[in-house]
N, CA, C, O and CB atoms as a CASP TS submission, in Angstrom:
PFRMAT TS
TARGET T0000
AUTHOR 0000-0000-0000
METHOD Language model
MODEL 1
PARENT N/A
ATOM      1  N   MET     1    -211.669  -6.795 -51.784  1.00  0.00           N
ATOM      2  CA  MET     1    -210.882  -7.420 -51.408  1.00  0.00           C
ATOM      3  C   MET     1    -210.375  -7.031 -50.138  1.00  0.00           C
ATOM      4  O   MET     1    -210.037  -5.867 -49.922  1.00  0.00           O
ATOM      5  CB  MET     1    -210.161  -7.514 -52.245  1.00  0.00           C
ATOM      6  N   PRO     2    -210.279  -8.210 -49.017  1.00  0.00           N
ATOM      7  CA  PRO     2    -208.596  -8.613 -48.302  1.00  0.00           C
ATOM      8  C   PRO     2    -207.659  -9.581 -49.094  1.00  0.00           C
ATOM      9  O   PRO     2    -207.745  -9.927 -50.272  1.00  0.00           O
ATOM     10  CB  PRO     2    -208.736  -9.486 -46.739  1.00  0.00           C
ATOM     11  N   LYS     3    -207.048  -9.812 -48.462  1.00  0.00           N
ATOM     12  CA  LYS     3    -205.220  -9.868 -49.428  1.00  0.00           C
ATOM     13  C   LYS     3    -205.326 -10.992 -49.269  1.00  0.00           C
ATOM     14  O   LYS     3    -206.500 -10.832 -49.604  1.00  0.00           O
ATOM     15  CB  LYS     3    -203.487  -9.184 -48.862  1.00  0.00           C
ATOM     16  N   LYS     4    -205.261 -12.028 -49.081  1.00  0.00           N
ATOM     17  CA  LYS     4    -205.385 -14.158 -49.320  1.00  0.00           C
ATOM     18  C   LYS     4    -203.873 -13.844 -48.811  1.00  0.00           C
ATOM     19  O   LYS     4    -203.014 -12.962 -48.826  1.00  0.00           O
ATOM     20  CB  LYS     4    -205.685 -15.363 -51.587  1.00  0.00           C
ATOM     21  N   THR     5    -204.224 -15.654 -48.177  1.00  0.00           N
ATOM     22  CA  THR     5    -202.821 -15.576 -46.809  1.00  0.00           C
ATOM     23  C   THR     5    -201.747 -15.065 -48.268  1.00  0.00           C
ATOM     24  O   THR     5    -201.193 -13.973 -48.397  1.00  0.00           O
ATOM     25  CB  THR     5    -202.132 -17.857 -45.612  1.00  0.00           C
ATOM     26  N   ASN     6    -201.702 -16.224 -49.217  1.00  0.00           N
ATOM     27  CA  ASN     6    -200.342 -16.236 -50.027  1.00  0.00           C
ATOM     28  C   ASN     6    -199.835 -15.094 -50.432  1.00  0.00           C
ATOM     29  O   ASN     6    -198.680 -14.794 -50.129  1.00  0.00           O
ATOM     30  CB  ASN     6    -200.385 -16.941 -51.176  1.00  0.00           C
ATOM     31  N   GLY     7    -200.743 -14.158 -51.294  1.00  0.00           N
ATOM     32  CA  GLY     7    -200.826 -12.892 -50.859  1.00  0.00           C
ATOM     33  C   GLY     7    -199.118 -12.241 -49.883  1.00  0.00           C
ATOM     34  O   GLY     7    -197.906 -12.082 -50.027  1.00  0.00           O
ATOM     35  N   TRP     8    -199.869 -12.142 -49.241  1.00  0.00           N
ATOM     36  CA  TRP     8    -199.246 -11.195 -48.044  1.00  0.00           C
ATOM     37  C   TRP     8    -198.000 -11.760 -47.551  1.00  0.00           C
ATOM     38  O   TRP     8    -197.052 -11.031 -47.259  1.00  0.00           O
ATOM     39  CB  TRP     8    -200.233 -11.042 -46.738  1.00  0.00           C
ATOM     40  N   VAL     9    -197.936 -13.664 -47.391  1.00  0.00           N
ATOM     41  CA  VAL     9    -196.426 -13.990 -47.745  1.00  0.00           C
ATOM     42  C   VAL     9    -195.806 -13.776 -48.237  1.00  0.00           C
ATOM     43  O   VAL     9    -194.580 -13.675 -48.173  1.00  0.00           O
ATOM     44  CB  VAL     9    -196.041 -14.596 -47.985  1.00  0.00           C
ATOM     45  N   LYS    10    -196.959 -13.571 -49.275  1.00  0.00           N
ATOM     46  CA  LYS    10    -195.194 -13.354 -50.381  1.00  0.00           C
ATOM     47  C   LYS    10    -194.933 -11.667 -50.135  1.00  0.00           C
ATOM     48  O   LYS    10    -193.879 -11.189 -49.716  1.00  0.00           O
ATOM     49  CB  LYS    10    -195.452 -13.724 -52.844  1.00  0.00           C
ATOM     50  N   GLU    11    -195.892 -11.066 -50.423  1.00  0.00           N
ATOM     51  CA  GLU    11    -195.047  -9.235 -49.843  1.00  0.00           C
ATOM     52  C   GLU    11    -194.373  -9.185 -49.217  1.00  0.00           C
ATOM     53  O   GLU    11    -193.318  -8.589 -49.436  1.00  0.00           O
ATOM     54  CB  GLU    11    -195.582  -8.141 -49.156  1.00  0.00           C
ATOM     55  N   GLU    12    -194.813 -10.151 -47.474  1.00  0.00           N
ATOM     56  CA  GLU    12    -193.877 -10.218 -46.726  1.00  0.00           C
ATOM     57  C   GLU    12    -192.254 -10.617 -47.359  1.00  0.00           C
ATOM     58  O   GLU    12    -191.266  -9.884 -47.306  1.00  0.00           O
ATOM     59  CB  GLU    12    -194.422 -11.092 -45.806  1.00  0.00           C
ATOM     60  N   LEU    13    -192.342 -12.012 -47.962  1.00  0.00           N
ATOM     61  CA  LEU    13    -190.997 -12.205 -48.072  1.00  0.00           C
ATOM     62  C   LEU    13    -190.307 -11.399 -49.490  1.00  0.00           C
ATOM     63  O   LEU    13    -189.077 -11.417 -49.528  1.00  0.00           O
ATOM     64  CB  LEU    13    -190.817 -13.817 -48.077  1.00  0.00           C
ATOM     65  N   TYR    14    -190.891 -10.834 -50.425  1.00  0.00           N
ATOM     66  CA  TYR    14    -190.334  -9.610 -50.806  1.00  0.00           C
ATOM     67  C   TYR    14    -189.656  -8.511 -50.181  1.00  0.00           C
ATOM     68  O   TYR    14    -188.629  -7.960 -50.578  1.00  0.00           O
ATOM     69  CB  TYR    14    -191.075  -9.156 -51.232  1.00  0.00           C
ATOM     70  N   LYS    15    -190.635  -8.137 -48.720  1.00  0.00           N
ATOM     71  CA  LYS    15    -190.204  -6.321 -48.647  1.00  0.00           C
ATOM     72  C   LYS    15    -189.470  -6.433 -47.117  1.00  0.00           C
ATOM     73  O   LYS    15    -188.802  -5.563 -46.558  1.00  0.00           O
ATOM     74  CB  LYS    15    -191.978  -4.875 -48.627  1.00  0.00           C
ATOM     75  N   ASP    16    -189.761  -7.586 -46.700  1.00  0.00           N
ATOM     76  CA  ASP    16    -189.183  -7.886 -45.338  1.00  0.00           C
ATOM     77  C   ASP    16    -187.770  -8.795 -45.169  1.00  0.00           C
ATOM     78  O   ASP    16    -186.996  -9.051 -44.246  1.00  0.00           O
ATOM     79  CB  ASP    16    -190.311  -8.629 -44.597  1.00  0.00           C
ATOM     80  N   PHE    17    -187.885  -9.123 -46.566  1.00  0.00           N
ATOM     81  CA  PHE    17    -186.817 -10.559 -46.514  1.00  0.00           C
ATOM     82  C   PHE    17    -186.215 -11.041 -47.383  1.00  0.00           C
ATOM     83  O   PHE    17    -185.961 -12.245 -47.411  1.00  0.00           O
ATOM     84  CB  PHE    17    -187.279 -11.672 -46.219  1.00  0.00           C
ATOM     85  N   ASN    18    -185.875 -10.258 -48.232  1.00  0.00           N
ATOM     86  CA  ASN    18    -185.554  -9.422 -49.645  1.00  0.00           C
ATOM     87  C   ASN    18    -185.337 -10.878 -50.494  1.00  0.00           C
ATOM     88  O   ASN    18    -184.410 -11.433 -51.083  1.00  0.00           O
ATOM     89  CB  ASN    18    -183.877  -8.140 -49.613  1.00  0.00           C
ATOM     90  N   LEU    19    -186.234 -11.051 -50.304  1.00  0.00           N
ATOM     91  CA  LEU    19    -186.667 -12.917 -51.888  1.00  0.00           C
ATOM     92  C   LEU    19    -185.935 -11.916 -52.908  1.00  0.00           C
ATOM     93  O   LEU    19    -184.904 -11.661 -52.286  1.00  0.00           O
ATOM     94  CB  LEU    19    -189.342 -13.584 -52.779  1.00  0.00           C
ATOM     95  N   TYR    20    -185.859 -11.092 -54.300  1.00  0.00           N
ATOM     96  CA  TYR    20    -185.315 -10.672 -54.811  1.00  0.00           C
ATOM     97  C   TYR    20    -183.866 -10.980 -54.818  1.00  0.00           C
ATOM     98  O   TYR    20    -183.430 -11.717 -55.702  1.00  0.00           O
ATOM     99  CB  TYR    20    -185.696  -9.839 -54.645  1.00  0.00           C
ATOM    100  N   ARG    21    -182.588 -10.176 -53.353  1.00  0.00           N
ATOM    101  CA  ARG    21    -181.837 -10.713 -53.272  1.00  0.00           C
ATOM    102  C   ARG    21    -181.879 -12.071 -52.509  1.00  0.00           C
ATOM    103  O   ARG    21    -181.848 -11.910 -51.289  1.00  0.00           O
ATOM    104  CB  ARG    21    -181.213  -9.947 -53.030  1.00  0.00           C
ATOM    105  N   CYS    22    -181.953 -13.625 -52.998  1.00  0.00           N
ATOM    106  CA  CYS    22    -181.545 -14.595 -52.065  1.00  0.00           C
ATOM    107  C   CYS    22    -181.329 -15.329 -53.076  1.00  0.00           C
ATOM    108  O   CYS    22    -181.738 -15.468 -54.228  1.00  0.00           O
ATOM    109  CB  CYS    22    -182.400 -15.108 -50.935  1.00  0.00           C
ATOM    110  N   ASP    23    -180.203 -15.993 -52.009  1.00  0.00           N
ATOM    111  CA  ASP    23    -179.036 -17.075 -53.165  1.00  0.00           C
ATOM    112  C   ASP    23    -180.176 -18.323 -52.708  1.00  0.00           C
ATOM    113  O   ASP    23    -180.563 -19.057 -53.617  1.00  0.00           O
ATOM    114  CB  ASP    23    -176.627 -17.471 -52.501  1.00  0.00           C
ATOM    115  N   ASP    24    -180.973 -18.676 -50.601  1.00  0.00           N
ATOM    116  CA  ASP    24    -180.744 -20.046 -50.487  1.00  0.00           C
ATOM    117  C   ASP    24    -182.148 -19.853 -50.039  1.00  0.00           C
ATOM    118  O   ASP    24    -182.574 -19.479 -48.947  1.00  0.00           O
ATOM    119  CB  ASP    24    -179.484 -20.775 -49.569  1.00  0.00           C
ATOM    120  N   ILE    25    -182.911 -20.267 -51.370  1.00  0.00           N
ATOM    121  CA  ILE    25    -184.296 -19.596 -50.951  1.00  0.00           C
ATOM    122  C   ILE    25    -185.000 -20.468 -49.794  1.00  0.00           C
ATOM    123  O   ILE    25    -186.011 -20.000 -49.270  1.00  0.00           O
ATOM    124  CB  ILE    25    -185.366 -19.505 -52.317  1.00  0.00           C
ATOM    125  N   GLU    26    -184.243 -22.383 -49.155  1.00  0.00           N
ATOM    126  CA  GLU    26    -185.238 -22.745 -48.247  1.00  0.00           C
ATOM    127  C   GLU    26    -184.690 -22.273 -47.127  1.00  0.00           C
ATOM    128  O   GLU    26    -185.431 -22.125 -46.155  1.00  0.00           O
ATOM    129  CB  GLU    26    -185.614 -24.145 -48.179  1.00  0.00           C
ATOM    130  N   SER    27    -183.495 -21.988 -47.040  1.00  0.00           N
ATOM    131  CA  SER    27    -183.763 -21.189 -45.936  1.00  0.00           C
ATOM    132  C   SER    27    -184.494 -19.961 -45.498  1.00  0.00           C
ATOM    133  O   SER    27    -184.946 -19.649 -44.396  1.00  0.00           O
ATOM    134  CB  SER    27    -182.934 -20.998 -45.696  1.00  0.00           C
ATOM    135  N   LEU    28    -184.491 -19.290 -46.757  1.00  0.00           N
ATOM    136  CA  LEU    28    -185.323 -17.848 -46.174  1.00  0.00           C
ATOM    137  C   LEU    28    -186.541 -18.319 -45.567  1.00  0.00           C
ATOM    138  O   LEU    28    -187.030 -17.847 -44.540  1.00  0.00           O
ATOM    139  CB  LEU    28    -185.806 -16.654 -47.422  1.00  0.00           C
ATOM    140  N   ILE    29    -187.196 -19.648 -46.518  1.00  0.00           N
ATOM    141  CA  ILE    29    -188.917 -19.847 -46.118  1.00  0.00           C
ATOM    142  C   ILE    29    -188.758 -20.693 -44.286  1.00  0.00           C
ATOM    143  O   ILE    29    -189.681 -20.751 -43.473  1.00  0.00           O
ATOM    144  CB  ILE    29    -189.966 -21.375 -47.748  1.00  0.00           C
ATOM    145  N   THR    30    -187.072 -21.340 -44.041  1.00  0.00           N
ATOM    146  CA  THR    30    -187.582 -21.472 -42.993  1.00  0.00           C
ATOM    147  C   THR    30    -187.281 -20.385 -41.816  1.00  0.00           C
ATOM    148  O   THR    30    -187.750 -20.275 -40.683  1.00  0.00           O
ATOM    149  CB  THR    30    -187.280 -22.668 -42.734  1.00  0.00           C
ATOM    150  N   GLU    31    -185.936 -19.333 -42.812  1.00  0.00           N
ATOM    151  CA  GLU    31    -186.591 -17.792 -41.663  1.00  0.00           C
ATOM    152  C   GLU    31    -187.654 -17.211 -41.317  1.00  0.00           C
ATOM    153  O   GLU    31    -187.913 -16.658 -40.248  1.00  0.00           O
ATOM    154  CB  GLU    31    -186.309 -16.651 -41.930  1.00  0.00           C
ATOM    155  N   TYR    32    -188.360 -17.354 -42.353  1.00  0.00           N
ATOM    156  CA  TYR    32    -189.991 -17.033 -42.604  1.00  0.00           C
ATOM    157  C   TYR    32    -191.080 -17.373 -41.093  1.00  0.00           C
ATOM    158  O   TYR    32    -191.904 -16.872 -40.327  1.00  0.00           O
ATOM    159  CB  TYR    32    -190.561 -18.263 -44.091  1.00  0.00           C
ATOM    160  N   VAL    33    -190.327 -18.591 -41.415  1.00  0.00           N
ATOM    161  CA  VAL    33    -191.330 -19.791 -40.128  1.00  0.00           C
ATOM    162  C   VAL    33    -191.350 -19.244 -39.652  1.00  0.00           C
ATOM    163  O   VAL    33    -192.238 -18.391 -39.657  1.00  0.00           O
ATOM    164  CB  VAL    33    -191.144 -21.032 -39.321  1.00  0.00           C
ATOM    165  N   LYS    34    -189.951 -19.294 -38.469  1.00  0.00           N
ATOM    166  CA  LYS    34    -189.643 -19.517 -37.616  1.00  0.00           C
ATOM    167  C   LYS    34    -190.277 -18.211 -37.218  1.00  0.00           C
ATOM    168  O   LYS    34    -191.267 -18.258 -36.487  1.00  0.00           O
ATOM    169  CB  LYS    34    -188.424 -19.962 -37.499  1.00  0.00           C
ATOM    170  N   TYR    35    -189.594 -16.511 -37.812  1.00  0.00           N
ATOM    171  CA  TYR    35    -190.531 -15.457 -37.272  1.00  0.00           C
ATOM    172  C   TYR    35    -191.999 -15.393 -36.937  1.00  0.00           C
ATOM    173  O   TYR    35    -192.406 -14.643 -36.050  1.00  0.00           O
ATOM    174  CB  TYR    35    -190.456 -14.613 -38.012  1.00  0.00           C
ATOM    175  N   TYR    36    -192.647 -16.025 -37.506  1.00  0.00           N
ATOM    176  CA  TYR    36    -194.366 -16.282 -38.358  1.00  0.00           C
ATOM    177  C   TYR    36    -194.768 -16.432 -37.319  1.00  0.00           C
ATOM    178  O   TYR    36    -195.799 -15.961 -36.840  1.00  0.00           O
ATOM    179  CB  TYR    36    -194.895 -17.586 -39.495  1.00  0.00           C
ATOM    180  N   ASN    37    -193.843 -17.251 -36.741  1.00  0.00           N
ATOM    181  CA  ASN    37    -194.749 -18.637 -35.237  1.00  0.00           C
ATOM    182  C   ASN    37    -194.062 -17.682 -34.498  1.00  0.00           C
ATOM    183  O   ASN    37    -195.020 -16.976 -34.182  1.00  0.00           O
ATOM    184  CB  ASN    37    -194.201 -20.933 -34.832  1.00  0.00           C
ATOM    185  N   THR    38    -192.754 -16.964 -33.820  1.00  0.00           N
ATOM    186  CA  THR    38    -192.215 -16.572 -32.588  1.00  0.00           C
ATOM    187  C   THR    38    -192.203 -14.864 -32.735  1.00  0.00           C
ATOM    188  O   THR    38    -192.230 -14.256 -31.665  1.00  0.00           O
ATOM    189  CB  THR    38    -190.656 -17.327 -32.341  1.00  0.00           C
ATOM    190  N   GLU    39    -192.171 -14.179 -33.800  1.00  0.00           N
ATOM    191  CA  GLU    39    -192.914 -13.252 -33.632  1.00  0.00           C
ATOM    192  C   GLU    39    -193.345 -12.410 -34.211  1.00  0.00           C
ATOM    193  O   GLU    39    -193.001 -11.350 -33.688  1.00  0.00           O
ATOM    194  CB  GLU    39    -192.708 -12.886 -33.092  1.00  0.00           C
ATOM    195  N   ARG    40    -194.288 -12.185 -35.536  1.00  0.00           N
ATOM    196  CA  ARG    40    -195.150 -11.887 -36.409  1.00  0.00           C
ATOM    197  C   ARG    40    -196.357 -11.255 -35.389  1.00  0.00           C
ATOM    198  O   ARG    40    -195.768 -11.559 -34.352  1.00  0.00           O
ATOM    199  CB  ARG    40    -195.485 -13.186 -37.350  1.00  0.00           C
ATOM    200  N   PRO    41    -197.750 -10.527 -34.845  1.00  0.00           N
ATOM    201  CA  PRO    41    -198.044 -10.390 -34.271  1.00  0.00           C
ATOM    202  C   PRO    41    -199.399 -10.768 -34.592  1.00  0.00           C
ATOM    203  O   PRO    41    -199.716  -9.960 -35.465  1.00  0.00           O
ATOM    204  CB  PRO    41    -197.579  -9.600 -33.945  1.00  0.00           C
ATOM    205  N   SER    42    -200.786 -11.850 -34.301  1.00  0.00           N
ATOM    206  CA  SER    42    -201.146 -11.483 -35.073  1.00  0.00           C
ATOM    207  C   SER    42    -202.562 -11.659 -34.486  1.00  0.00           C
ATOM    208  O   SER    42    -203.053 -12.322 -33.572  1.00  0.00           O
ATOM    209  CB  SER    42    -200.631 -11.940 -36.167  1.00  0.00           C
ATOM    210  N   THR    43    -203.118 -10.551 -35.641  1.00  0.00           N
ATOM    211  CA  THR    43    -204.783 -10.314 -35.045  1.00  0.00           C
ATOM    212  C   THR    43    -205.793 -11.608 -34.397  1.00  0.00           C
ATOM    213  O   THR    43    -206.415 -11.718 -33.341  1.00  0.00           O
ATOM    214  CB  THR    43    -205.723  -9.758 -36.453  1.00  0.00           C
ATOM    215  N   LYS    44    -205.698 -12.069 -35.013  1.00  0.00           N
ATOM    216  CA  LYS    44    -206.593 -13.082 -34.039  1.00  0.00           C
ATOM    217  C   LYS    44    -206.442 -14.240 -33.274  1.00  0.00           C
ATOM    218  O   LYS    44    -207.186 -15.213 -33.149  1.00  0.00           O
ATOM    219  CB  LYS    44    -207.388 -13.515 -34.592  1.00  0.00           C
ATOM    220  N   CYS    45    -204.977 -13.882 -32.611  1.00  0.00           N
ATOM    221  CA  CYS    45    -203.879 -14.219 -31.709  1.00  0.00           C
ATOM    222  C   CYS    45    -204.425 -12.783 -30.879  1.00  0.00           C
ATOM    223  O   CYS    45    -204.548 -13.665 -31.729  1.00  0.00           O
ATOM    224  CB  CYS    45    -202.042 -14.369 -32.457  1.00  0.00           C
ATOM    225  N   GLY    46    -204.567 -12.396 -30.651  1.00  0.00           N
ATOM    226  CA  GLY    46    -204.194 -10.769 -29.793  1.00  0.00           C
ATOM    227  C   GLY    46    -203.247 -10.140 -29.519  1.00  0.00           C
ATOM    228  O   GLY    46    -202.668  -9.761 -28.501  1.00  0.00           O
ATOM    229  N   ARG    47    -203.067 -10.009 -31.408  1.00  0.00           N
ATOM    230  CA  ARG    47    -201.325  -8.843 -31.118  1.00  0.00           C
ATOM    231  C   ARG    47    -200.862 -10.182 -30.643  1.00  0.00           C
ATOM    232  O   ARG    47    -199.851  -9.864 -31.269  1.00  0.00           O
ATOM    233  CB  ARG    47    -201.134  -7.054 -29.536  1.00  0.00           C
ATOM    234  N   LYS    48    -200.658 -11.109 -30.261  1.00  0.00           N
ATOM    235  CA  LYS    48    -199.656 -12.289 -29.975  1.00  0.00           C
ATOM    236  C   LYS    48    -199.278 -12.489 -31.507  1.00  0.00           C
ATOM    237  O   LYS    48    -199.818 -12.087 -32.538  1.00  0.00           O
ATOM    238  CB  LYS    48    -200.378 -13.808 -29.126  1.00  0.00           C
ATOM    239  N   SER    49    -197.411 -13.768 -31.117  1.00  0.00           N
ATOM    240  CA  SER    49    -197.370 -14.166 -32.105  1.00  0.00           C
ATOM    241  C   SER    49    -197.712 -15.579 -31.511  1.00  0.00           C
ATOM    242  O   SER    49    -197.409 -16.043 -30.412  1.00  0.00           O
ATOM    243  CB  SER    49    -196.211 -13.811 -32.874  1.00  0.00           C
ATOM    244  N   PRO    50    -198.362 -16.080 -32.447  1.00  0.00           N
ATOM    245  CA  PRO    50    -198.603 -17.958 -32.377  1.00  0.00           C
ATOM    246  C   PRO    50    -198.415 -18.262 -31.098  1.00  0.00           C
ATOM    247  O   PRO    50    -199.285 -18.286 -30.228  1.00  0.00           O
ATOM    248  CB  PRO    50    -197.456 -19.048 -33.278  1.00  0.00           C
ATOM    249  N   VAL    51    -196.632 -18.629 -30.908  1.00  0.00           N
ATOM    250  CA  VAL    51    -196.293 -19.061 -29.325  1.00  0.00           C
ATOM    251  C   VAL    51    -196.428 -18.406 -27.906  1.00  0.00           C
ATOM    252  O   VAL    51    -196.472 -18.720 -26.717  1.00  0.00           O
ATOM    253  CB  VAL    51    -195.066 -19.257 -29.288  1.00  0.00           C
ATOM    254  N   GLN    52    -196.469 -17.245 -28.779  1.00  0.00           N
ATOM    255  CA  GLN    52    -196.688 -16.431 -27.083  1.00  0.00           C
ATOM    256  C   GLN    52    -198.249 -16.405 -26.824  1.00  0.00           C
ATOM    257  O   GLN    52    -198.620 -16.361 -25.651  1.00  0.00           O
ATOM    258  CB  GLN    52    -196.065 -14.474 -26.998  1.00  0.00           C
ATOM    259  N   PHE    53    -199.375 -16.434 -28.039  1.00  0.00           N
ATOM    260  CA  PHE    53    -200.826 -17.041 -27.655  1.00  0.00           C
ATOM    261  C   PHE    53    -200.406 -18.224 -26.819  1.00  0.00           C
ATOM    262  O   PHE    53    -200.105 -18.206 -25.626  1.00  0.00           O
ATOM    263  CB  PHE    53    -201.848 -17.546 -29.037  1.00  0.00           C
ATOM    264  N   LYS    54    -200.439 -19.420 -27.771  1.00  0.00           N
ATOM    265  CA  LYS    54    -200.522 -21.048 -27.438  1.00  0.00           C
ATOM    266  C   LYS    54    -199.492 -20.582 -26.023  1.00  0.00           C
ATOM    267  O   LYS    54    -200.201 -19.876 -25.306  1.00  0.00           O
ATOM    268  CB  LYS    54    -199.695 -22.493 -28.968  1.00  0.00           C
ATOM    269  N   THR    55    -198.409 -20.703 -25.544  1.00  0.00           N
ATOM    270  CA  THR    55    -197.799 -20.568 -24.059  1.00  0.00           C
ATOM    271  C   THR    55    -198.838 -19.467 -23.057  1.00  0.00           C
ATOM    272  O   THR    55    -198.685 -19.611 -21.844  1.00  0.00           O
ATOM    273  CB  THR    55    -196.017 -19.830 -24.231  1.00  0.00           C
ATOM    274  N   GLU    56    -199.692 -18.578 -23.432  1.00  0.00           N
ATOM    275  CA  GLU    56    -200.820 -18.284 -22.064  1.00  0.00           C
ATOM    276  C   GLU    56    -201.583 -18.599 -21.734  1.00  0.00           C
ATOM    277  O   GLU    56    -202.179 -18.324 -20.693  1.00  0.00           O
ATOM    278  CB  GLU    56    -201.357 -17.555 -21.803  1.00  0.00           C
ATOM    279  N   GLN    57    -201.865 -19.475 -22.757  1.00  0.00           N
ATOM    280  CA  GLN    57    -203.663 -20.781 -23.740  1.00  0.00           C
ATOM    281  C   GLN    57    -202.558 -22.096 -22.179  1.00  0.00           C
ATOM    282  O   GLN    57    -203.010 -23.207 -21.904  1.00  0.00           O
ATOM    283  CB  GLN    57    -203.341 -21.814 -27.360  1.00  0.00           C
ATOM    284  N   GLY    58    -201.517 -21.658 -21.638  1.00  0.00           N
ATOM    285  CA  GLY    58    -201.450 -22.942 -21.168  1.00  0.00           C
ATOM    286  C   GLY    58    -201.389 -24.580 -22.097  1.00  0.00           C
ATOM    287  O   GLY    58    -201.550 -25.693 -21.596  1.00  0.00           O
ATOM    288  N   PHE    59    -201.029 -24.160 -23.965  1.00  0.00           N
ATOM    289  CA  PHE    59    -200.439 -24.975 -24.976  1.00  0.00           C
ATOM    290  C   PHE    59    -199.289 -25.575 -24.626  1.00  0.00           C
ATOM    291  O   PHE    59    -199.295 -26.794 -24.453  1.00  0.00           O
ATOM    292  CB  PHE    59    -200.206 -24.315 -26.078  1.00  0.00           C
ATOM    293  N   ALA    60    -198.392 -25.007 -24.501  1.00  0.00           N
ATOM    294  CA  ALA    60    -196.537 -25.020 -24.752  1.00  0.00           C
ATOM    295  C   ALA    60    -195.975 -25.707 -23.567  1.00  0.00           C
ATOM    296  O   ALA    60    -194.758 -25.861 -23.463  1.00  0.00           O
ATOM    297  CB  ALA    60    -195.679 -23.293 -24.795  1.00  0.00           C
TER
END
């Protein structure tokens, strides 16, 4: 069974963003959302970030 969105978001927060050692969860989530939208490649967007994909499509 494929991982659900909530599962892989939590996994990335724990593994890549050091959630275990975080003192400011709100800032961590803000940083993750920025990463997710501007840097993280998405298979549904042709291995581009959502922002890059939308820009190339003329939406941004």
